C-alpha atoms as one frame of an Amber mdcrd trajectory, in Angstrom:
protein
  -0.696  12.984  24.291   2.023  12.248  26.870  -0.118   9.557  28.552  -0.604
   7.736  25.270   1.172   4.447  24.490   4.402   4.269  22.530   3.301   3.759
  18.928   5.205   2.825  15.793   3.659   3.871  12.472   5.093   1.937   9.544
   4.606   1.456   5.805   2.249  -1.515   5.782   3.164  -2.716   2.280   6.963
  -2.448   2.607   8.764  -5.738   3.221  11.650  -3.982   5.006   9.220  -2.127
   7.285   7.252  -5.287   8.022  10.516  -7.057   8.840  11.397  -4.235  11.226
   8.007  -4.582  12.940   8.641  -8.324  13.321  12.072  -7.533  14.797  10.576
  -5.100  17.314   7.855  -7.584  18.282  10.520 -10.210  18.911  12.699  -7.908
  21.043  10.003  -5.952  22.889   9.722  -8.287  25.873   7.669  -5.797  27.881
   5.132  -5.247  25.115   5.522  -1.465  25.313   4.973  -0.773  21.609   1.707
  -0.542  19.694   1.682  -0.515  15.898  -0.322   0.918  13.029   0.257   1.013
   9.303   0.659   4.539   7.974  -1.950   3.693   5.334  -4.578   2.646   7.902
  -7.315   4.851   9.297  -5.656   4.718  12.725  -2.295   5.666  11.236  -3.774
   8.556   9.253  -5.617   9.811  12.344  -2.443   9.735  14.442  -0.522  11.640
  11.774  -3.201  14.360  11.873  -3.222  14.362  15.688   0.536  14.973  15.781
   0.456  17.540  12.956   2.382  15.382  10.498   1.627  15.254   6.773  -0.049
  12.146   5.407   2.240  11.309   2.482   0.864   9.438  -0.512   4.070   7.392
  -0.492   5.350   6.899   3.096   9.047   7.657   3.458   9.662   7.141   7.161
   8.786   5.044  10.138   7.231   7.277  12.810   7.671   6.861  16.543   5.050
   8.478  18.769   6.397   8.597  22.315   6.268  10.930  25.292   3.863  13.257
  23.486   6.249  13.769  20.548   6.591  12.450  17.027   9.955  11.238  15.752
  10.714  10.488  12.108  13.555   9.111   9.999  16.726   8.177  11.898  15.443
   9.692  15.153  12.478   7.294  15.029  14.606   4.242  14.242  17.122   5.039
  16.979  14.344   5.919  19.425  12.771   2.524  18.849  16.078   0.710  19.320
  16.790   2.723  22.480  13.552   1.417  24.012  14.558  -2.204  23.443  16.772
  -3.949  25.934  20.368  -5.053  25.709  22.599  -4.441  22.760  19.884  -2.633
  20.798  19.867   0.268  23.259  23.668   0.356  23.026  23.477   0.414  19.237
  21.077   3.368  19.442  23.521   5.292  21.660  26.339   4.634  19.190  24.109
   5.688  16.278  23.402   9.014  17.958  27.114   9.865  17.806  26.650  10.514
  14.089  25.221  13.895  13.105  21.495  13.761  12.345  21.869  15.166   8.783
  24.226  12.291   7.955  21.988   9.688   9.653  18.915  11.037   7.857  20.706
  11.059   4.492  21.508   7.353   4.882  17.953   6.685   6.105  16.461   8.496
   3.080  18.724   6.593   0.672  17.433   3.298   2.060  13.832   4.580   2.147
  13.974   5.655  -1.521  15.197   2.225  -2.595  13.402  -0.045  -0.109  10.787
  -1.369  -2.548  13.428  -2.122  -5.167  15.802  -3.769  -2.678  13.327  -5.531
  -0.382  10.059  -5.618  -2.333   6.524  -4.714  -1.403   3.236  -6.443  -0.758
  -0.096  -5.783  -2.422  -1.779  -5.185   0.931  -0.824  -4.448   4.520   0.547
  -7.258   6.675  -1.977  -8.696   9.113  -0.876  -9.706  12.611  -1.555 -13.130
  14.043  -4.477 -13.405  16.472  -1.977 -13.479  19.370  -0.465 -10.154  18.289
  -3.657  -8.426  17.144  -4.121  -6.553  20.454  -0.832  -4.690  19.837  -2.062
  -3.225  16.552  -4.336  -0.216  16.280
């Protein structure tokens, strides 16, 4: 697993999650990340491969990197840390806060994300130019 690419699993029908994927695509100049919706066959297979439950209602972005799976605030900060510039700095600052506190805030947002940001009827589809970065 350690030779595998850095993968972000996201809720494919969540507008907030899709916006985060767009943000990462925009700031990932080196093209290091690959993406898969948690609801997709690829996403479900990766969850099984890493021993993570396949929730009926996704509640976290998942970062698969360096042979490990990161969830909740650790995933979000791990993604930011792999981006250049101020995003890596923001991740370092975020890690100053205790993980239970970070995860509590993350879970509050996750519980309310559909109400606050909306959801789509189906998973977002990448443009032909970005399709190679999606599993």
